[in-house]
C-alpha positions in Angstrom: 9.3 13.6 20.6 10.5 11.8 17.8 9.2 12.0 14.3 8.6 8.9 12.3 7.3 9.5 8.8 4.8 6.5 8.2 1.7 7.3 5.9 2.3 8.4 2.5 -0.1 11.0 0.7 -2.1 8.5 -1.3 -2.7 6.3 1.9 -4.2 9.4 3.7 -6.3 10.6 1.2 -7.7 7.1 0.4 -8.5 7.3 4.3 -10.2 10.4 4.7 -12.2 10.1 1.2 -13.4 6.9 2.1 -14.3 8.1 5.5 -16.2 11.1 4.0 -18.1 9.1 1.3 -18.9 6.4 3.5 -20.5 9.2 5.9 -22.4 10.7 3.1 -23.8 7.7 1.5 -24.9 6.6 5.5 -26.2 9.4 6.4 -26.8 12.3 3.9 -27.9 10.6 0.9 -31.3 9.1 -0.1 -30.7 5.3 -0.6 -32.9 5.5 -3.7 -31.1 8.2 -5.3 -28.2 8.2 -8.3 -26.0 10.2 -5.7 -26.2 7.1 -3.4 -25.2 5.0 -6.4 -22.4 7.1 -7.7 -21.0 7.5 -4.5 -21.1 3.9 -3.6 -19.0 3.5 -7.0 -16.7 6.0 -6.2 -16.2 3.8 -2.7 -15.7 1.1 -5.2 -13.1 2.5 -7.2 -11.3 3.7 -3.5 -11.2 0.1 -2.6 -9.7 -1.2 -5.9 -7.0 1.5 -5.6 -6.3 0.6 -2.0 -6.0 -3.2 -2.8 -3.6 -2.5 -5.5 -1.7 0.2 -3.1 -1.8 -2.8 -0.8 0.6 -4.6 -3.0 2.8 -2.0 -5.0 2.6 0.9 -2.4 5.3 2.3 0.2 5.9 -0.4 2.8 3.5 1.0 5.5 0.8 0.5 2.7 1.6 -2.9 1.9 -0.9 -5.5 3.4 2.3 -7.9 4.2 3.9 -4.9 6.4 0.5 -5.2 9.2 -0.3 -9.0 9.1 -1.7 -9.5 12.7 -1.2 -12.8 14.1 -2.0 -14.3 17.5 1.3 -13.6 19.3 1.1 -9.8 18.3 -2.7 -9.7 19.1 -2.1 -11.1 22.6 0.9 -9.0 23.1 -1.2 -5.8 22.5 -4.0 -7.0 24.6 -1.2 -7.8 27.2 0.1 -4.1 26.9 -3.4 -2.7 27.4 -4.0 -4.7 30.3 -0.8 -4.3 32.1 -0.7 -0.4 31.3 2.6 -1.2 29.3 2.9 1.7 26.6 4.4 0.3 23.5 4.1 2.5 20.3 3.4 0.5 16.9 4.9 2.8 14.2 2.5 1.1 11.6 -0.9 -0.1 12.6 -1.4 -2.1 15.9 -2.4 -5.7 15.3 -5.9 -5.1 16.2 -5.8 -1.8 14.5 -4.9 -4.1 11.3 -7.8 -6.4 12.0 -10.2 -3.7 12.0 -8.7 -2.3 8.7 -9.0 -5.7 7.0 -12.6 -5.8 8.7 -13.7 -2.6 7.4 -12.0 -3.1 3.9 -13.8 -6.4 3.4 -17.3 -4.9 4.9 -17.3 -2.1 2.2 -16.2 -4.4 -0.4 -19.4 -6.4 0.4 -21.4 -3.1 0.5 -20.3 -2.0 -2.9 -20.7 -5.6 -4.1 -24.4 -6.2 -3.0 -25.1 -2.6 -3.6 -24.1 -3.3 -7.6 -26.0 -6.3 -7.5 -29.2 -4.5 -6.5 -28.7 -2.5 -9.7 -28.7 -5.7 -12.2 -31.8 -7.2 -13.5 -30.7 -10.6 -12.2 -30.3 -9.5 -8.5 -33.1 -6.4 -8.7 -35.7 -6.9 -6.0 -34.1 -10.0 -4.5 -34.8 -9.7 -0.5 -31.5 -11.5 0.5 -29.3 -9.0 -1.7 -31.0 -5.8 -0.2 -31.0 -7.4 3.3 -27.4 -8.6 3.2 -26.6 -4.7 2.0 -28.2 -3.5 5.1 -26.6 -5.7 7.4 -23.2 -5.0 6.1 -23.9 -1.2 6.2 -25.0 -1.7 10.0 -21.9 -3.7 10.8 -19.5 -1.1 9.0 -21.4 1.5 11.0 -20.6 -0.3 14.3 -16.9 -0.9 13.1 -16.2 2.8 12.6 -17.8 3.8 15.7 -15.2 1.1 17.3 -12.4 2.3 15.2 -12.8 5.9 16.5 -13.1 4.8 20.1 -9.9 2.6 19.8 -8.3 5.4 17.8 -9.1 7.9 20.7 -8.1 5.0 23.5 -4.9 4.4 21.9 -3.8 8.0 21.1 -4.5 8.4 25.0 -2.7 5.3 26.1 0.4 5.8 23.9 0.5 9.5 23.7 0.5 9.5 20.0 -1.9 11.5 18.5 -3.1 9.0 15.8 -5.7 11.1 14.0 -3.1 13.5 13.5 -0.4 11.2 12.0 -3.2 10.4 9.6 -3.3 13.8 8.5 0.1 14.7 8.2 1.8 11.1 7.6 4.0 11.6 10.6 3.6 9.8 14.0 5.3 11.9 16.7 6.3 9.4 19.4 7.2 10.5 23.0 11.1 10.3 23.7 12.2 7.1 25.2 8.7 5.2 24.1 8.9 1.5 23.5 8.7 1.1 19.8 7.6 -1.8 17.7 8.0 -1.2 14.1 
């Protein structure tokens, strides 16, 4: 195995904090409670920090370092269909799509949650419905994300959850690597 440092500590703390806070708010807090609201504000703060870090952080944290495009997505799908094991040191193209999806969805959840606390939007049906739809979409997206991480870990031989804990991807020797 060859060690490749990838994820910086701030990015890893962001990831696991966001996962924990979203899980807490989606499944363990009362939707009408102040705790639910404050956890939502914390998620909003994390998203703001991630947005900033996506522009000024190290290369692997910058949004520009994992912009997906059709050719890269097609390449990953071809790899999956043909059994070719290409290891992406950063996010895979499809993984990048999921990250953008989750960040935007969570931003929408936070925005609609904040809107529901204002006089202007309090009790407005479409805001509450949008909030609930976005939460459902986020839950589905998280399930797909976790399944894809497990699938890609098995397919490529790289422990992706371990890399998000340690910041290091251990890549099998001789693997076809894409930066």
